[in-house]
Phi, psi and omega in degrees: 000139176253356175210168175207157176257137186240138176294141182205130178255109185236026175229154174228133175266125175252135178235130190238133170226135178210160183283332179227163182291324175305309183294330177296314181296315181298318180292331173294313179295333182281324170301320179289329177302309177294323171302316191272326182231004181065221176267015182294146176289140178228122180265135178285073185284323174217165186235146176247129186284131183249118176224106184234144177230151185198166181276336183218168170295326175303308181294326174297316179288320179302312183303308180304309182300315178301318179296320172295317185292317185291320178305321186281315190279319189267312187266352181063038180246130174275121178287142181253301182194158180248136170248111178272126180263337175201140178213139173224186174300336191224358179219144178219127175233130181184190182236125170268122183267129182223170164221150173309127187296129182237121185293330174282345185252324191246114188288136178300141183236163172306134182296122174272109181283319190199157173252126187248162175275345183298121183071010183297136176200123170243125178215165180247136168256189181308319185239347191221155168259142181229147176218148171233137180219145179252133179243142172271116183260000000 
């Protein structure tokens, strides 16, 4: 035999619960911050305007989390927090506060490669918003 299959866990399921849609998006950005820089301090030095439109709340959350990952991976910006100024089931407006990524300040974490559609769900119960999203590590 020249190959074998080995068990490997390369995904992380993220579950978010919040009383409002705005807080659900803010908590999603907060979770990404923890995954990307752990407990490293991040100063909110500058903000990036977030303006997203989508057909569903699921796609809106996906777009937001992908934007946070893009800012980190491609732009070298460590996320501090998101402040949502407006959110609906199809629109999100806000400011993502960031600082320049610093190797000495922001400790490396396992790489988040992608935010996936697999198992993606955003739904509202009687009192809360809930979301589940799968991240490829």
